[in-house]
Backbone as a chain_set.jsonl record, in Angstrom:
{"seq": "VVWADSYKVGCAVQFCPNVAHFICNYGPGGNYPTWPYSRGATCSACPKDDKCLNNLC", "coords": {"N": [[-2.237, -1.206, 11.413], [-3.534, -4.421, 11.615], [-5.866, -5.699, 13.793], [-6.539, -8.416, 16.096], [-9.306, -8.701, 16.477], [-10.392, -7.369, 14.347], [-12.639, -7.103, 11.642], [-13.685, -5.696, 9.612], [-12.869, -3.681, 6.783], [-11.737, -0.816, 5.078], [-10.469, 0.723, 2.252], [-8.452, 3.101, 0.417], [-7.066, 4.899, -2.371], [-4.863, 7.431, -3.468], [-3.753, 8.953, -6.254], [-0.915, 10.693, -7.177], [1.277, 12.959, -9.002], [3.945, 11.796, -8.824], [3.759, 9.717, -7.044], [1.85, 7.274, -5.22], [-0.604, 7.146, -2.769], [-1.673, 4.947, -0.329], [-4.228, 3.984, 1.883], [-5.713, 2.376, 4.647], [-8.479, 1.55, 6.714], [-9.314, -0.116, 9.603], [-11.748, -2.091, 11.327], [-13.357, -3.459, 14.205], [-11.806, -0.723, 16.011], [-8.312, -0.662, 17.06], [-6.658, -2.169, 19.928], [-4.6, -0.882, 21.23], [-2.474, -0.257, 23.953], [-1.947, -3.037, 23.773], [-1.268, -6.399, 22.518], [-1.533, -7.033, 18.951], [-2.643, -9.419, 18.257], [-4.367, -12.5, 19.088], [-3.548, -14.746, 21.637], [-2.932, -18.247, 21.468], [-3.476, -21.686, 20.487], [-2.524, -22.595, 17.154], [-4.908, -21.857, 14.708], [-6.985, -22.302, 16.495], [-9.099, -20.595, 16.972], [-10.595, -20.511, 14.699], [-13.578, -20.15, 12.735], [-16.277, -22.531, 12.893], [-16.889, -23.789, 10.378], [-14.671, -23.246, 8.833], [-11.482, -24.032, 7.286], [-8.169, -24.963, 8.273], [-5.304, -23.808, 6.898], [-1.968, -23.737, 6.144], [-1.467, -22.732, 8.697], [-3.393, -20.737, 8.972], [-6.74, -19.515, 9.186]], "CA": [[-2.109, -2.517, 12.015], [-4.758, -5.213, 11.694], [-5.987, -6.27, 15.127], [-7.127, -9.758, 16.135], [-10.763, -8.628, 16.408], [-10.822, -6.615, 13.161], [-13.334, -7.88, 10.612], [-14.11, -4.769, 8.561], [-11.754, -2.915, 6.233], [-12.036, 0.118, 3.997], [-9.195, 1.224, 1.723], [-8.521, 4.104, -0.644], [-5.785, 5.254, -2.981], [-4.805, 8.756, -4.08], [-2.63, 9.008, -7.184], [-0.308, 12.001, -7.381], [2.183, 12.861, -10.152], [5.113, 10.927, -8.656], [3.567, 8.798, -5.922], [0.482, 6.848, -4.911], [-0.802, 6.98, -1.331], [-2.678, 3.955, 0.03], [-4.621, 4.04, 3.292], [-6.79, 1.453, 5.017], [-9.035, 1.711, 8.051], [-9.806, -1.409, 10.061], [-12.695, -1.996, 12.424], [-13.33, -2.354, 15.155], [-10.496, -0.113, 16.247], [-7.304, -1.441, 17.766], [-6.645, -2.192, 21.387], [-3.288, -0.398, 21.648], [-1.114, -0.725, 23.763], [-1.766, -4.478, 23.911], [-0.822, -7.091, 21.314], [-2.518, -7.025, 17.865], [-3.088, -10.784, 17.97], [-4.84, -13.281, 20.228], [-2.692, -15.896, 21.921], [-3.6, -19.533, 21.499], [-2.994, -22.682, 19.533], [-2.77, -22.265, 15.755], [-6.242, -22.136, 14.156], [-7.935, -22.676, 17.545], [-10.245, -19.681, 16.974], [-11.237, -20.514, 13.378], [-15.0, -20.5, 12.746], [-16.544, -23.971, 12.794], [-16.899, -24.287, 9.002], [-13.43, -22.898, 8.142], [-10.373, -24.979, 7.299], [-6.877, -24.409, 8.65], [-4.341, -24.044, 5.828], [-0.729, -22.994, 6.409], [-1.644, -22.094, 10.006], [-4.349, -19.635, 8.869], [-8.128, -19.942, 8.969]], "C": [[-3.477, -3.185, 12.02], [-4.78, -5.869, 13.066], [-6.714, -7.598, 15.068], [-8.638, -9.728, 15.966], [-11.276, -7.854, 15.2], [-11.495, -7.539, 12.159], [-13.885, -6.997, 9.502], [-12.879, -4.019, 8.065], [-12.27, -2.012, 5.124], [-10.727, 0.724, 3.539], [-9.44, 2.244, 0.618], [-7.116, 4.331, -1.184], [-5.917, 6.64, -3.597], [-3.556, 8.79, -4.951], [-2.192, 10.45, -7.374], [0.717, 11.853, -8.5], [3.33, 11.862, -9.991], [4.96, 9.876, -7.569], [2.093, 8.408, -5.821], [0.411, 6.6, -3.407], [-1.942, 5.995, -1.097], [-2.968, 4.07, 1.521], [-5.759, 3.061, 3.528], [-7.203, 1.725, 6.456], [-9.68, 0.389, 8.441], [-10.763, -1.226, 11.234], [-13.034, -3.372, 12.956], [-11.902, -1.886, 15.406], [-9.574, -0.984, 17.087], [-7.41, -1.329, 19.274], [-5.265, -1.824, 21.911], [-3.387, 0.032, 23.099], [-0.932, -2.228, 23.963], [-1.359, -5.086, 22.579], [-1.906, -7.081, 20.242], [-3.054, -8.407, 17.525], [-3.612, -11.427, 19.252], [-3.923, -14.475, 20.413], [-3.516, -17.167, 21.941], [-2.996, -20.471, 20.479], [-3.373, -22.263, 18.114], [-4.148, -22.744, 15.324], [-7.285, -22.493, 15.214], [-9.171, -21.783, 17.568], [-10.924, -19.604, 15.608], [-12.727, -20.81, 13.53], [-15.195, -21.98, 12.423], [-16.422, -24.519, 11.376], [-15.628, -23.961, 8.217], [-12.419, -24.035, 8.228], [-9.116, -24.24, 7.724], [-5.877, -24.798, 7.568], [-3.133, -23.151, 6.055], [-0.842, -22.164, 7.684], [-2.53, -20.856, 9.972], [-5.738, -20.2, 8.636], [-8.503, -19.732, 7.513]], "O": [[-4.47, -2.563, 12.395], [-3.813, -6.524, 13.457], [-7.425, -7.879, 14.103], [-9.203, -10.643, 15.368], [-12.488, -7.698, 15.045], [-10.991, -8.622, 11.86], [-14.488, -7.498, 8.553], [-11.955, -3.755, 8.834], [-13.131, -2.401, 4.335], [-9.947, 1.197, 4.366], [-10.49, 2.249, -0.026], [-6.119, 4.002, -0.542], [-6.95, 6.98, -4.175], [-2.437, 8.67, -4.451], [-3.003, 11.32, -7.694], [1.005, 10.731, -8.916], [3.652, 11.148, -10.941], [5.933, 9.212, -7.21], [1.211, 9.132, -6.282], [1.27, 5.922, -2.843], [-3.046, 6.184, -1.607], [-2.051, 4.235, 2.326], [-6.662, 2.934, 2.701], [-6.381, 2.083, 7.299], [-10.495, -0.158, 7.698], [-10.599, -0.309, 12.039], [-12.997, -4.351, 12.211], [-10.933, -2.562, 15.06], [-10.017, -1.928, 17.741], [-8.15, -0.506, 19.811], [-4.805, -2.378, 22.909], [-4.38, 0.674, 23.442], [0.172, -2.654, 24.301], [-1.13, -4.36, 21.612], [-3.09, -7.117, 20.577], [-3.845, -8.547, 16.592], [-3.336, -10.957, 20.355], [-3.562, -15.142, 19.443], [-4.666, -17.164, 22.381], [-2.115, -20.092, 19.707], [-4.419, -21.651, 17.9], [-4.511, -23.899, 15.549], [-8.373, -22.948, 14.862], [-10.195, -22.172, 18.13], [-11.749, -18.718, 15.384], [-13.108, -21.632, 14.364], [-14.362, -22.594, 11.756], [-15.897, -25.617, 11.191], [-15.508, -24.354, 7.056], [-12.487, -24.883, 9.118], [-9.016, -23.025, 7.552], [-5.629, -25.984, 7.346], [-3.272, -21.932, 6.147], [-0.368, -21.029, 7.738], [-2.429, -20.006, 10.857], [-5.903, -21.227, 7.978], [-9.631, -20.029, 7.118]]}, "num_chains": 1, "name": "protein.A"}
């Protein structure tokens, strides 16, 4: 799960004969058991120089 405060990501893949396993680690770590997102108006937390497109920063 990607958390609202996550800004780092590291991913890897391991190929096996009949399957590929993908894993990603996000940082900082999650804040389980709370919500993975921050509540607020759409794009209200976008950095100053970012644009809001399709409700995403």
